[in-house]
C-alpha positions as CSV (number, residue, x, y, z in Angstrom):
1,M,0.2,0.2,0.0
2,P,1.5,3.5,-0.9
3,L,2.0,6.0,1.7
4,T,-0.2,9.2,1.4
5,T,1.4,12.6,1.3
6,K,0.7,13.3,4.8
7,Q,2.3,10.1,5.8
8,N,5.3,10.6,3.8
9,Q,5.7,14.3,5.1
10,H,5.7,12.7,8.6
11,L,8.2,10.1,8.2
12,R,10.3,12.8,6.4
13,G,10.3,14.9,9.6
14,L,11.1,11.7,11.7
15,A,14.1,11.0,9.4
16,H,15.5,14.5,9.5
17,H,17.4,13.7,12.7
18,I,18.7,10.3,12.2
19,K,21.9,9.3,10.9
20,P,22.7,6.9,8.0
21,V,22.8,3.5,9.2
22,I,24.1,1.8,6.0
23,I,26.7,3.3,3.7
24,I,26.9,1.8,0.1
25,G,30.4,2.3,-1.4
26,N,31.9,1.8,-4.8
27,A,31.1,-1.9,-4.7
28,G,27.4,-1.0,-5.2
29,L,24.5,-2.8,-3.8
30,T,25.9,-6.3,-2.8
31,E,24.0,-9.2,-1.4
32,A,25.9,-8.6,1.9
33,V,24.8,-5.0,2.0
34,L,21.3,-5.9,0.9
35,E,21.0,-8.2,3.9
36,E,22.3,-5.7,6.4
37,I,19.7,-3.3,4.9
38,K,17.0,-5.6,5.5
39,I,18.1,-6.4,9.2
40,A,18.4,-2.6,9.9
41,I,15.0,-1.8,8.5
42,A,13.2,-4.7,10.4
43,H,15.0,-3.4,13.6
44,H,14.3,0.5,13.0
45,E,11.5,0.6,10.6
46,L,12.9,4.1,9.3
47,I,16.3,4.0,7.9
48,K,18.7,6.3,6.0
49,V,21.0,4.8,3.3
50,K,24.0,6.7,2.1
51,I,24.9,5.8,-1.4
52,N,28.5,6.8,-2.5
53,A,28.5,4.9,-5.7
54,G,28.2,6.3,-9.2
55,E,26.1,8.9,-10.8
56,R,22.5,10.1,-10.4
57,E,21.1,7.3,-12.5
58,E,23.0,4.4,-10.9
59,R,21.8,5.8,-7.4
60,Q,18.3,5.9,-8.5
61,E,18.7,2.1,-9.9
62,I,20.2,1.3,-6.4
63,I,17.2,3.1,-4.7
64,S,14.8,1.1,-6.8
65,N,16.4,-2.2,-6.1
66,I,16.3,-1.6,-2.4
67,T,12.6,-0.7,-2.3
68,T,11.9,-3.9,-4.4
69,E,14.4,-6.3,-2.7
70,C,13.5,-5.0,0.8
71,D,9.8,-4.6,0.2
72,C,10.0,-1.1,1.8
73,H,8.8,2.4,0.9
74,H,11.2,5.0,-0.5
75,V,10.4,8.1,1.7
76,Q,12.8,10.4,0.3
77,S,16.2,11.2,-1.4
78,I,18.4,14.0,-1.1
79,G,21.7,14.0,-2.8
80,R,23.2,10.7,-2.0
81,V,21.1,9.9,1.1
82,G,17.8,7.7,0.6
83,V,15.2,7.3,3.2
84,F,13.4,4.0,3.5
85,Y,10.3,2.8,5.7
86,R,8.9,-0.7,6.4
87,P,6.6,-1.2,9.1
88,S,7.5,-4.1,11.5
89,E,5.3,-6.5,13.6
90,E,5.9,-4.5,16.7
91,K,5.1,-1.0,15.7
92,K,7.8,1.7,16.8
93,I,6.6,4.4,14.5
94,T,3.0,5.6,14.5
95,I,2.0,7.1,11.2
96,P,-0.9,9.4,10.8
97,K,-4.1,8.1,8.5
């Protein structure tokens, strides 16, 4: 289910103060990095990922792959940092309806 504009704004506000949990280097999105992202998003629900690899198109492709592989929502991208959200079984973040 896609997020509404209000929900997306709320998550962007929450993400403002958090630091990137995962940093993707020049090797790109490897299986090990993808597993770490899955673990981090399951634990935190809302994470920032810093993507140091490639140009804009390559970063967009990495963001798209993270979204599909981790079954999460892409909340926002600013420069080289992407914000992702996936609700967990035990809710840590309450988003508005």
